[in-house]
Biopython code that builds the backbone (N, CA, C, O; Angstrom):
import numpy as np
from Bio.PDB.StructureBuilder import StructureBuilder

atoms = [
    (1, "LYS", "N", (-91.697, -18.014, -100.995)),
    (1, "LYS", "CA", (-91.121, -18.898, -102.008)),
    (1, "LYS", "C", (-90.731, -20.206, -101.331)),
    (1, "LYS", "O", (-89.990, -20.208, -100.349)),
    (2, "ARG", "N", (-91.234, -21.317, -101.861)),
    (2, "ARG", "CA", (-90.902, -22.629, -101.291)),
    (2, "ARG", "C", (-89.751, -23.246, -102.063)),
    (2, "ARG", "O", (-89.753, -23.274, -103.294)),
    (3, "LEU", "N", (-88.775, -23.737, -101.327)),
    (3, "LEU", "CA", (-87.640, -24.422, -101.940)),
    (3, "LEU", "C", (-87.593, -25.850, -101.418)),
    (3, "LEU", "O", (-87.401, -26.051, -100.219)),
    (4, "GLY", "N", (-87.758, -26.826, -102.261)),
    (4, "GLY", "CA", (-87.666, -28.217, -101.849)),
    (4, "GLY", "C", (-88.856, -28.646, -101.018)),
    (4, "GLY", "O", (-89.819, -27.901, -100.838)),
    (5, "SER", "N", (-88.766, -29.852, -100.523)),
    (5, "SER", "CA", (-89.825, -30.388, -99.673)),
    (5, "SER", "C", (-89.178, -30.929, -98.407)),
    (5, "SER", "O", (-88.809, -32.102, -98.347)),
    (6, "GLY", "N", (-89.042, -30.099, -97.423)),
    (6, "GLY", "CA", (-88.387, -30.483, -96.186)),
    (6, "GLY", "C", (-89.122, -31.574, -95.446)),
    (6, "GLY", "O", (-90.348, -31.662, -95.505)),
    (7, "GLY", "N", (-88.376, -32.399, -94.755)),
    (7, "GLY", "CA", (-88.974, -33.422, -93.922)),
    (7, "GLY", "C", (-89.252, -34.729, -94.625)),
    (7, "GLY", "O", (-89.698, -35.681, -93.985)),
    (8, "SER", "N", (-89.003, -34.812, -95.925)),
    (8, "SER", "CA", (-89.269, -36.071, -96.612)),
    (8, "SER", "C", (-88.136, -37.060, -96.344)),
    (8, "SER", "O", (-86.981, -36.669, -96.174)),
    (9, "LYS", "N", (-88.479, -38.331, -96.310)),
    (9, "LYS", "CA", (-87.487, -39.357, -96.020)),
    (9, "LYS", "C", (-86.654, -39.630, -97.259)),
    (9, "LYS", "O", (-87.147, -39.580, -98.386)),
    (10, "ILE", "N", (-85.379, -39.922, -97.027)),
    (10, "ILE", "CA", (-84.463, -40.210, -98.121)),
    (10, "ILE", "C", (-83.883, -41.601, -97.897)),
    (10, "ILE", "O", (-83.391, -41.889, -96.806)),
    (11, "GLY", "N", (-83.930, -42.454, -98.891)),
    (11, "GLY", "CA", (-83.274, -43.753, -98.804)),
    (11, "GLY", "C", (-84.226, -44.875, -98.419)),
    (11, "GLY", "O", (-85.393, -44.656, -98.093)),
    (12, "ASN", "N", (-83.690, -46.069, -98.470)),
    (12, "ASN", "CA", (-84.442, -47.280, -98.206)),
    (12, "ASN", "C", (-84.262, -47.672, -96.738)),
    (12, "ASN", "O", (-83.134, -47.880, -96.294)),
    (13, "ALA", "N", (-85.336, -47.773, -95.996)),
    (13, "ALA", "CA", (-85.266, -48.091, -94.568)),
    (13, "ALA", "C", (-84.705, -49.488, -94.330)),
    (13, "ALA", "O", (-84.015, -49.717, -93.337)),
    (14, "HIS", "N", (-84.997, -50.424, -95.233)),
    (14, "HIS", "CA", (-84.491, -51.792, -95.071)),
    (14, "HIS", "C", (-82.977, -51.842, -95.242)),
    (14, "HIS", "O", (-82.290, -52.561, -94.516)),
    (15, "LEU", "N", (-82.458, -51.081, -96.199)),
    (15, "LEU", "CA", (-81.002, -51.034, -96.373)),
    (15, "LEU", "C", (-80.335, -50.371, -95.180)),
    (15, "LEU", "O", (-79.276, -50.814, -94.737)),
    (16, "LYS", "N", (-80.944, -49.311, -94.652)),
    (16, "LYS", "CA", (-80.379, -48.643, -93.471)),
    (16, "LYS", "C", (-80.300, -49.628, -92.307)),
    (16, "LYS", "O", (-79.298, -49.675, -91.594)),
    (17, "TRP", "N", (-81.351, -50.406, -92.120)),
    (17, "TRP", "CA", (-81.362, -51.402, -91.050)),
    (17, "TRP", "C", (-80.276, -52.447, -91.284)),
    (17, "TRP", "O", (-79.555, -52.799, -90.350)),
    (18, "ALA", "N", (-80.145, -52.947, -92.505)),
    (18, "ALA", "CA", (-79.163, -53.990, -92.805)),
    (18, "ALA", "C", (-77.743, -53.486, -92.586)),
    (18, "ALA", "O", (-76.919, -54.191, -92.005)),
    (19, "PHE", "N", (-77.451, -52.275, -93.044)),
    (19, "PHE", "CA", (-76.103, -51.747, -92.857)),
    (19, "PHE", "C", (-75.827, -51.409, -91.400)),
    (19, "PHE", "O", (-74.681, -51.496, -90.959)),
    (20, "SER", "N", (-76.843, -51.027, -90.648)),
    (20, "SER", "CA", (-76.658, -50.794, -89.213)),
    (20, "SER", "C", (-76.317, -52.098, -88.493)),
    (20, "SER", "O", (-75.439, -52.131, -87.631)),
    (21, "GLU", "N", (-77.019, -53.171, -88.857)),
    (21, "GLU", "CA", (-76.708, -54.480, -88.275)),
    (21, "GLU", "C", (-75.299, -54.921, -88.652)),
    (21, "GLU", "O", (-74.581, -55.487, -87.827)),
    (22, "MET", "N", (-74.906, -54.665, -89.887)),
    (22, "MET", "CA", (-73.573, -55.041, -90.336)),
    (22, "MET", "C", (-72.513, -54.230, -89.594)),
    (22, "MET", "O", (-71.447, -54.756, -89.276)),
    (23, "ALA", "N", (-72.791, -52.967, -89.318)),
    (23, "ALA", "CA", (-71.840, -52.132, -88.591)),
    (23, "ALA", "C", (-71.582, -52.700, -87.196)),
    (23, "ALA", "O", (-70.441, -52.730, -86.736)),
    (24, "VAL", "N", (-72.636, -53.149, -86.528)),
    (24, "VAL", "CA", (-72.487, -53.740, -85.194)),
    (24, "VAL", "C", (-71.642, -55.009, -85.268)),
    (24, "VAL", "O", (-70.764, -55.223, -84.432)),
    (25, "THR", "N", (-71.904, -55.839, -86.259)),
    (25, "THR", "CA", (-71.162, -57.097, -86.405)),
    (25, "THR", "C", (-69.694, -56.840, -86.721)),
    (25, "THR", "O", (-68.812, -57.474, -86.141)),
    (26, "VAL", "N", (-69.428, -55.911, -87.642)),
    (26, "VAL", "CA", (-68.042, -55.606, -88.009)),
    (26, "VAL", "C", (-67.287, -55.054, -86.802)),
    (26, "VAL", "O", (-66.129, -55.407, -86.582)),
    (27, "MET", "N", (-67.931, -54.198, -86.026)),
    (27, "MET", "CA", (-67.272, -53.634, -84.843)),
    (27, "MET", "C", (-66.922, -54.704, -83.822)),
    (27, "MET", "O", (-65.863, -54.648, -83.196)),
    (28, "SER", "N", (-67.811, -55.680, -83.651)),
    (28, "SER", "CA", (-67.558, -56.698, -82.626)),
    (28, "SER", "C", (-66.451, -57.661, -83.030)),
    (28, "SER", "O", (-65.845, -58.294, -82.166)),
    (29, "HIS", "N", (-66.172, -57.787, -84.343)),
    (29, "HIS", "CA", (-65.166, -58.737, -84.800)),
    (29, "HIS", "C", (-63.852, -58.090, -85.220)),
    (29, "HIS", "O", (-62.873, -58.799, -85.454)),
    (30, "ASN", "N", (-63.803, -56.765, -85.321)),
    (30, "ASN", "CA", (-62.602, -56.108, -85.803)),
    (30, "ASN", "C", (-62.224, -54.956, -84.879)),
    (30, "ASN", "O", (-62.940, -53.956, -84.818)),
    (31, "PRO", "N", (-61.100, -55.080, -84.153)),
    (31, "PRO", "CA", (-60.712, -54.018, -83.210)),
    (31, "PRO", "C", (-60.362, -52.692, -83.893)),
    (31, "PRO", "O", (-60.548, -51.630, -83.298)),
    (32, "GLU", "N", (-59.859, -52.735, -85.130)),
    (32, "GLU", "CA", (-59.530, -51.489, -85.825)),
    (32, "GLU", "C", (-60.789, -50.678, -86.115)),
    (32, "GLU", "O", (-60.804, -49.459, -85.943)),
    (33, "VAL", "N", (-61.830, -51.350, -86.550)),
    (33, "VAL", "CA", (-63.091, -50.666, -86.839)),
    (33, "VAL", "C", (-63.719, -50.165, -85.540)),
    (33, "VAL", "O", (-64.323, -49.093, -85.511)),
    (34, "HIS", "N", (-63.575, -50.942, -84.467)),
    (34, "HIS", "CA", (-64.113, -50.511, -83.180)),
    (34, "HIS", "C", (-63.394, -49.245, -82.699)),
    (34, "HIS", "O", (-64.031, -48.342, -82.156)),
    (35, "ALA", "N", (-62.080, -49.174, -82.894)),
    (35, "ALA", "CA", (-61.329, -47.971, -82.515)),
    (35, "ALA", "C", (-61.782, -46.773, -83.346)),
    (35, "ALA", "O", (-61.914, -45.665, -82.825)),
    (36, "TYR", "N", (-62.018, -46.995, -84.637)),
    (36, "TYR", "CA", (-62.516, -45.930, -85.505)),
    (36, "TYR", "C", (-63.895, -45.458, -85.026)),
    (36, "TYR", "O", (-64.180, -44.260, -85.010)),
    (37, "PHE", "N", (-64.741, -46.413, -84.638)),
    (37, "PHE", "CA", (-66.067, -46.078, -84.123)),
    (37, "PHE", "C", (-65.956, -45.247, -82.845)),
    (37, "PHE", "O", (-66.690, -44.273, -82.680)),
    (38, "GLU", "N", (-65.055, -45.618, -81.946)),
    (38, "GLU", "CA", (-64.891, -44.859, -80.702)),
    (38, "GLU", "C", (-64.462, -43.422, -80.984)),
    (38, "GLU", "O", (-64.870, -42.500, -80.277)),
    (39, "LYS", "N", (-63.643, -43.230, -82.016)),
    (39, "LYS", "CA", (-63.250, -41.877, -82.405)),
    (39, "LYS", "C", (-64.469, -41.093, -82.889)),
    (39, "LYS", "O", (-64.633, -39.917, -82.563)),
    (40, "LEU", "N", (-65.320, -41.758, -83.670)),
    (40, "LEU", "CA", (-66.543, -41.103, -84.131)),
    (40, "LEU", "C", (-67.476, -40.785, -82.959)),
    (40, "LEU", "O", (-68.133, -39.744, -82.957)),
    (41, "VAL", "N", (-67.537, -41.670, -81.970)),
    (41, "VAL", "CA", (-68.389, -41.442, -80.790)),
    (41, "VAL", "C", (-67.937, -40.194, -80.041)),
    (41, "VAL", "O", (-68.764, -39.381, -79.629)),
    (42, "ARG", "N", (-66.631, -40.043, -79.866)),
    (42, "ARG", "CA", (-66.120, -38.856, -79.159)),
    (42, "ARG", "C", (-66.485, -37.573, -79.900)),
    (42, "ARG", "O", (-66.736, -36.539, -79.280)),
    (43, "LYS", "N", (-66.513, -37.645, -81.216)),
    (43, "LYS", "CA", (-66.777, -36.446, -82.009)),
    (43, "LYS", "C", (-68.268, -36.160, -82.188)),
    (43, "LYS", "O", (-68.683, -35.002, -82.150)),
    (44, "HIS", "N", (-69.093, -37.224, -82.388)),
    (44, "HIS", "CA", (-70.487, -37.018, -82.776)),
    (44, "HIS", "C", (-71.518, -37.582, -81.812)),
    (44, "HIS", "O", (-72.693, -37.229, -81.911)),
    (45, "GLY", "N", (-71.123, -38.444, -80.882)),
    (45, "GLY", "CA", (-72.091, -39.142, -80.048)),
    (45, "GLY", "C", (-72.388, -40.512, -80.638)),
    (45, "GLY", "O", (-72.159, -40.747, -81.824)),
    (46, "LYS", "N", (-72.902, -41.422, -79.800)),
    (46, "LYS", "CA", (-73.054, -42.819, -80.218)),
    (46, "LYS", "C", (-74.072, -43.040, -81.351)),
    (46, "LYS", "O", (-73.741, -43.735, -82.311)),
    (47, "PRO", "N", (-75.280, -42.490, -81.290)),
    (47, "PRO", "CA", (-76.238, -42.762, -82.377)),
    (47, "PRO", "C", (-75.755, -42.252, -83.736)),
    (47, "PRO", "O", (-75.862, -42.954, -84.742)),
    (48, "LYS", "N", (-75.230, -41.044, -83.759)),
    (48, "LYS", "CA", (-74.755, -40.468, -85.017)),
    (48, "LYS", "C", (-73.527, -41.235, -85.512)),
    (48, "LYS", "O", (-73.373, -41.437, -86.717)),
    (49, "ALA", "N", (-72.656, -41.662, -84.600)),
    (49, "ALA", "CA", (-71.468, -42.428, -84.983)),
    (49, "ALA", "C", (-71.863, -43.754, -85.625)),
    (49, "ALA", "O", (-71.238, -44.182, -86.596)),
    (50, "MET", "N", (-72.893, -44.406, -85.091)),
    (50, "MET", "CA", (-73.357, -45.673, -85.669)),
    (50, "MET", "C", (-73.905, -45.440, -87.075)),
    (50, "MET", "O", (-73.663, -46.239, -87.979)),
    (51, "THR", "N", (-74.643, -44.348, -87.258)),
    (51, "THR", "CA", (-75.182, -44.013, -88.565)),
    (51, "THR", "C", (-74.064, -43.710, -89.550)),
    (51, "THR", "O", (-74.119, -44.142, -90.702)),
    (52, "LEU", "N", (-73.047, -42.969, -89.109)),
    (52, "LEU", "CA", (-71.925, -42.648, -89.986)),
    (52, "LEU", "C", (-71.165, -43.904, -90.406)),
    (52, "LEU", "O", (-70.782, -44.039, -91.568)),
    (53, "LEU", "N", (-70.946, -44.824, -89.462)),
    (53, "LEU", "CA", (-70.244, -46.059, -89.783)),
    (53, "LEU", "C", (-71.065, -46.914, -90.748)),
    (53, "LEU", "O", (-70.513, -47.484, -91.688)),
    (54, "ALA", "N", (-72.362, -47.006, -90.527)),
    (54, "ALA", "CA", (-73.225, -47.790, -91.421)),
    (54, "ALA", "C", (-73.239, -47.186, -92.821)),
    (54, "ALA", "O", (-73.201, -47.921, -93.808)),
    (55, "ALA", "N", (-73.291, -45.871, -92.921)),
    (55, "ALA", "CA", (-73.286, -45.208, -94.225)),
    (55, "ALA", "C", (-71.961, -45.429, -94.940)),
    (55, "ALA", "O", (-71.928, -45.633, -96.153)),
    (56, "LYS", "N", (-70.874, -45.387, -94.183)),
    (56, "LYS", "CA", (-69.561, -45.620, -94.786)),
    (56, "LYS", "C", (-69.454, -47.054, -95.296)),
    (56, "LYS", "O", (-68.889, -47.287, -96.365)),
    (57, "LEU", "N", (-69.983, -48.007, -94.556)),
    (57, "LEU", "CA", (-70.001, -49.393, -95.028)),
    (57, "LEU", "C", (-70.838, -49.528, -96.296)),
    (57, "LEU", "O", (-70.465, -50.256, -97.215)),
    (58, "GLY", "N", (-71.949, -48.838, -96.344)),
    (58, "GLY", "CA", (-72.797, -48.874, -97.528)),
    (58, "GLY", "C", (-72.097, -48.320, -98.755)),
    (58, "GLY", "O", (-72.167, -48.911, -99.833)),
    (59, "ARG", "N", (-71.421, -47.186, -98.598)),
    (59, "ARG", "CA", (-70.670, -46.613, -99.715)),
    (59, "ARG", "C", (-69.546, -47.539, -100.155)),
    (59, "ARG", "O", (-69.283, -47.679, -101.350)),
    (60, "THR", "N", (-68.879, -48.173, -99.189)),
    (60, "THR", "CA", (-67.789, -49.088, -99.501)),
    (60, "THR", "C", (-68.289, -50.284, -100.299)),
    (60, "THR", "O", (-67.661, -50.684, -101.279)),
    (61, "ILE", "N", (-69.402, -50.848, -99.890)),
    (61, "ILE", "CA", (-69.951, -52.001, -100.609)),
    (61, "ILE", "C", (-70.404, -51.596, -102.002)),
    (61, "ILE", "O", (-70.234, -52.360, -102.952)),
    (62, "TYR", "N", (-70.973, -50.419, -102.138)),
    (62, "TYR", "CA", (-71.395, -49.946, -103.455)),
    (62, "TYR", "C", (-70.190, -49.847, -104.402)),
    (62, "TYR", "O", (-70.261, -50.277, -105.553)),
    (63, "ILE", "N", (-69.093, -49.279, -103.906)),
    (63, "ILE", "CA", (-67.878, -49.153, -104.718)),
    (63, "ILE", "C", (-67.314, -50.531, -105.056)),
    (63, "ILE", "O", (-66.870, -50.762, -106.180)),
    (64, "MET", "N", (-67.331, -51.446, -104.084)),
    (64, "MET", "CA", (-66.834, -52.798, -104.338)),
    (64, "MET", "C", (-67.638, -53.473, -105.447)),
    (64, "MET", "O", (-67.062, -54.142, -106.305)),
    (65, "LEU", "N", (-68.936, -53.311, -105.440)),
    (65, "LEU", "CA", (-69.780, -53.972, -106.421)),
    (65, "LEU", "C", (-69.715, -53.313, -107.798)),
    (65, "LEU", "O", (-69.688, -54.010, -108.812)),
    (66, "THR", "N", (-69.688, -51.992, -107.846)),
    (66, "THR", "CA", (-69.715, -51.318, -109.137)),
    (66, "THR", "C", (-68.361, -51.339, -109.830)),
    (66, "THR", "O", (-68.290, -51.477, -111.052)),
    (67, "LYS", "N", (-67.276, -51.203, -109.051)),
    (67, "LYS", "CA", (-65.942, -51.145, -109.653)),
    (67, "LYS", "C", (-65.196, -52.470, -109.579)),
    (67, "LYS", "O", (-64.052, -52.574, -110.019)),
    (68, "LYS", "N", (-65.856, -53.488, -109.016)),
    (68, "LYS", "CA", (-65.284, -54.829, -108.911)),
    (68, "LYS", "C", (-63.915, -54.817, -108.233)),
    (68, "LYS", "O", (-62.940, -55.364, -108.748)),
    (69, "ARG", "N", (-63.872, -54.182, -107.070)),
    (69, "ARG", "CA", (-62.652, -54.119, -106.263)),
    (69, "ARG", "C", (-62.842, -54.932, -104.998)),
    (69, "ARG", "O", (-63.966, -55.164, -104.553)),
    (70, "SER", "N", (-61.729, -55.362, -104.426)),
    (70, "SER", "CA", (-61.809, -56.082, -103.158)),
    (70, "SER", "C", (-61.766, -55.071, -102.003)),
    (70, "SER", "O", (-61.379, -53.917, -102.185)),
    (71, "PHE", "N", (-62.165, -55.523, -100.836)),
    (71, "PHE", "CA", (-62.207, -54.658, -99.653)),
    (71, "PHE", "C", (-60.794, -54.353, -99.185)),
    (71, "PHE", "O", (-59.964, -55.256, -99.083)),
    (72, "ASP", "N", (-60.516, -53.088, -98.902)),
    (72, "ASP", "CA", (-59.204, -52.659, -98.423)),
    (72, "ASP", "C", (-59.401, -51.930, -97.091)),
    (72, "ASP", "O", (-59.932, -50.820, -97.054)),
    (73, "MET", "N", (-58.968, -52.567, -96.000)),
    (73, "MET", "CA", (-59.185, -52.009, -94.661)),
    (73, "MET", "C", (-58.478, -50.663, -94.486)),
    (73, "MET", "O", (-59.025, -49.764, -93.848)),
    (74, "SER", "N", (-57.286, -50.511, -95.037)),
    (74, "SER", "CA", (-56.563, -49.248, -94.861)),
    (74, "SER", "C", (-57.309, -48.088, -95.526)),
    (74, "SER", "O", (-57.354, -46.986, -94.980)),
    (75, "LYS", "N", (-57.891, -48.330, -96.696)),
    (75, "LYS", "CA", (-58.671, -47.280, -97.345)),
    (75, "LYS", "C", (-59.962, -47.011, -96.575)),
    (75, "LYS", "O", (-60.406, -45.867, -96.483)),
    (76, "PHE", "N", (-60.561, -48.059, -96.026)),
    (76, "PHE", "CA", (-61.808, -47.898, -95.285)),
    (76, "PHE", "C", (-61.612, -47.023, -94.043)),
    (76, "PHE", "O", (-62.481, -46.219, -93.708)),
    (77, "LEU", "N", (-60.487, -47.177, -93.371)),
    (77, "LEU", "CA", (-60.260, -46.455, -92.132)),
    (77, "LEU", "C", (-59.712, -45.053, -92.342)),
    (77, "LEU", "O", (-59.573, -44.299, -91.380)),
    (78, "GLN", "N", (-59.393, -44.685, -93.596)),
    (78, "GLN", "CA", (-58.957, -43.319, -93.865)),
    (78, "GLN", "C", (-60.135, -42.378, -93.736)),
    (78, "GLN", "O", (-61.290, -42.798, -93.790)),
    (79, "HIS", "N", (-59.836, -41.110, -93.567)),
    (79, "HIS", "CA", (-60.917, -40.117, -93.430)),
    (79, "HIS", "C", (-61.453, -39.794, -94.781)),
    (79, "HIS", "O", (-62.369, -38.981, -94.903)),
]
sb = StructureBuilder()
sb.init_structure("model")
sb.init_model(0)
sb.init_chain("A")
sb.init_seg("    ")
for serial, (resi, resn, name, xyz) in enumerate(atoms, 1):
    if name == "N":
        sb.init_residue(resn, " ", resi, " ")
    sb.init_atom(name, np.array(xyz, "f"), 0.0, 1.0, " ", f" {name:<3s}", serial, name[0])
structure = sb.get_structure()
């Protein structure tokens, strides 16, 4: 019995690239985000931590655009 189609790609590669670039820029300009990234690195390793941070930025921007809210750093840094 086959369930699903394993190995297929999910998501837009261009958006993943853009959010990854944004994650690097945000980390270099904001020490709080860099500290959060270092915590993720200790837990998951550097490549996975970068992906997690980029995905979190993507979700944050989606919420900002759909719900018309401003960026809140304290909410962003919460777990």
